[in-house]
Residue, then its C-alpha position, 0 to 999 in steps of 0.5 A: m309603406k308606399e314605394v320610394r320613388t325619387r327623381i332628378a330632372p335636369s335641363p339640357t341647357g348646359y353640361f352636367h353641373l356638379g351641383v345637379a350631380r350631387t342632387a342626383l347622388f342623394n336621390f339615388l342613395f335614398a332610393k337604393k337605401n329604401k329598396g326604391k326606384f331612381i328616375l331620370r327625367i329630362d326637362d327639355t321644354d325650353k326649346k331655345r336653350s335645350k340641346k341634344e349634346y347636353e342631354t347626351d352629356i347628362l346621360k353619359s355623366l351619370l353612367w360614368l359616375g355609376i349613378f344608374w337610373d331605373e327609369g328614364p331615357v336610354l343612351k344608345s351607344t355603339n360602345a357596349q363596354t363603356y356603360d352597363q349593358k342593361y342601359l344600351n340598345f333598347e328598342k324604346n327610347y326609355l326604360g320604365n312604364y311611365g314614359p316618355y321621360r323627356e318633357s318635350e315628348r309629353i305635351e299631349i299629357y300636359k294639354k289634358y291637365l291644362k284643359e282640366l284646369l280651364d274647364k274647372n275655372l281654376a285657370y284662365f287665359c291671359f292676353c296682357k302684353k309683356e310691356d304692359l305687365e312690366a309697366q304695372k310691375q314697376a308702378m307697384i314697386v314704386a308704390g311700395q307694393i309687392p309686384k304681382y299680376p293684378g288679375v286683369c284677365r281673371k275678370l274676363s268671362k269664359k265666352e269672351a276669353l275663348k273668343r279672343a284665344e282664337k285670334e290673340p296670343f295668350v298665356i294660361r294663368l293659375k287662379v291662386p287662392s288667398k290663403k296661407i299654406s305650409f309644408t314640412d321639409l324633411l331637413r328644415g321642418k315646417i315652412e309657411f307661405d302667404l299666397d297673397l305674395i305670389g299672385d296668379f302665375v303663368i303655367s303655360k304659354g299657349f297650349e304648346e309651351p307648358l312651364y316648369n312649375f306646371t310640368t314638374v307637378v304633372d310629371d311627378y304625379e304621373m310618375k308616382i314620385s314619393h320624395i322630391i330631393r332638390g336644391e334650396d333654390h327651389i323652395s320658392n317654387t314649392p308653394k306654386q307646385i302645392i297649389l297646382q297639386e291641390a287644384l288637380g287633386f294630386s297627392k303631395p310628395k315629401y320634400l327635402h331641399l338641400p343647401l347649395i354648394l358654395g365656392e371657398d369664397k362662400t359664394k354660389l359655385s360657378k365657373r369662376h371657381g374652376a371646373i364645375s361640370i362632370k365633363e370638365l372634372k373627367n377631362l382633368g383626370y378625376l376618377p368617377e369613384a372619387i367624385v362620387n365619394y366627395l359629392a357625398l361629403l358635400g352636405w352629408w356625413p356618416k356616423e363613423d369617422v370615415e372619408i373614403f367609401s365606395l358607392k355600395e358602402l355609401i348606400e349602406l351608410f346613407e341616412i337622410n337624417q345625417l344631411q346637413k342644413h348649412s351650405a357645403i364648401f367645395s374644395f379642390k384641395k379635398l377633392d384632390w386628396i380623395n382622388r389621390a387615394y383612389i388613384r393609388k388603388l388602381p391596378l398599374e395596367k388600368l392607371t397606365e391606360l387612363c394616363q395614355n389618354y393624355f399624350e397626343k402621340e401614341v407612346d409605347f405602353n410598356y415604357l409608359k407603364k414604367i413611368v406611371a409606376l414611378f409617379c402613381e404616388r405623386l398624382s392628384k389627378i391623372s392629367e398631371i402625368k403629362e406635365l410631370t413626365n415631359y422629360f421622359f419623351k424629349m431632351p430637357q431644357y434648363p438653365k445651366e445654373l440649375l445644375l449647381w448644388k449649394n456652393q458648387s462651381f461649374n468646374d466642380v459640376k463638370k468634373i462630377l458629371e464626367d466621373v459619372k459618365k466614366t462610371f457608367l461606361k466602365k463596363e460595356i454591358y451591365e444591368f442598368n437598374k436603380e440598384k446597380i446604378l446606386e452601387n456603381l455611384k457609391p465611390l463617387t458619393e463617398k468622395y464628393g457627397n450625395g447631394f453633390v453627385f445626385w443633384p446635378l445628375r438629376v437635373a441633367l436627366s430631368g431638367e427639373k428642380t424637383s423630380p424622382p431620384p436620378q437612379e429611378i429616372a436613369e433606369i427608365l431612360g436606359k443607359e444610352e439616353t442617360l449618357k446622352r443627357i449627361e453629355e448635353a449637361i457637360k456641353k452646357i457648362 
């Protein structure tokens, strides 16, 4: 069997998108399942919109997710501990034998194939102006015709075209034959196209700006790509790419077009649905393992009814025939649920390190570790730690009415808090942990009732309607700070 070689070819025109990440994951899983290679190629031929920062983001995001490529550009980093060592500090700027893996560095390769198409009279120079083409397009639409290039420059002789190309700007168009073609999609079955609906399309602006459908065909052939797994929005590009493959005598890869990811309103996932780049999700405190786990479930489902699995387990479980044909619905609620499961698996030390990133000022690590231990079961994403625990770092602000439990009066609350204060002051030194706190408060809870003691005490310490039990907060705050907050609550009343 021919070696399985899959690829992802993102454009560095924005931060690494959730949808592209899912496509990368499925390509990676399919390659690894079949003992093949996963290739990363950067489609940066759009000179105006491509930025180095976006390329870096693509590379960093993939490495952070654990989706390592076998061939592609190298991310050079001074922090050797951040990513797998084998992807760092190479003398070349790419891995593998089929580089460069940035399309902007492959212009000479594209020129060779452009000239071949022109020499074989399978492509031609087009000198039509944009405004003329637009006018022709509108006229066709008005006449009820399919808008396509009318073939004006196709009629030029080779001699005349070469002469004009020396002085005039031009594009290169492929001669599209009049016929029907089809291909078998691994997910959707046979798909057929009538090429008369397409017309002669542009494959390059001059010799220096080759366009997507041309470059991707050349690169997939040169890099020996066996399977192309991509979004269904590329289905319309497939006939153009097949015609180019036929014109250049290239073998055809196998295609699989994934359904799109939709928001919960059933529209294409976009900024209005919230964070959609891997960078944004990372900043919000989603773990890479959780994101990968959830992305796998967006369009694929294992035979076993299991929802939490590692990347290694995903490779073992993944079968291409389990991919779904219908669009996947992205849900933050489901992602939060999966992320919560992974947060609970983290060692406390590691979770505290991650939480520390969300505090502007440096906080004492051991103090923070106690807080994180209290909240680790409550976190859906790590960024929540700061908002949930603000009161551990500053005196809480709240309306005095919040201190009231059920039908309590302010006098009742004041009396109870004063009794709590006296209880904590009875012994100058004693263990101030949650067990001892509960033990010392027992006479008061028996006298007044649990809610009447614990509610105002909890509010006095946290200033929140909901929080962990007061004895757990008090243990972390310590005796001195606890007494100070009780005194502040009494003053409010």
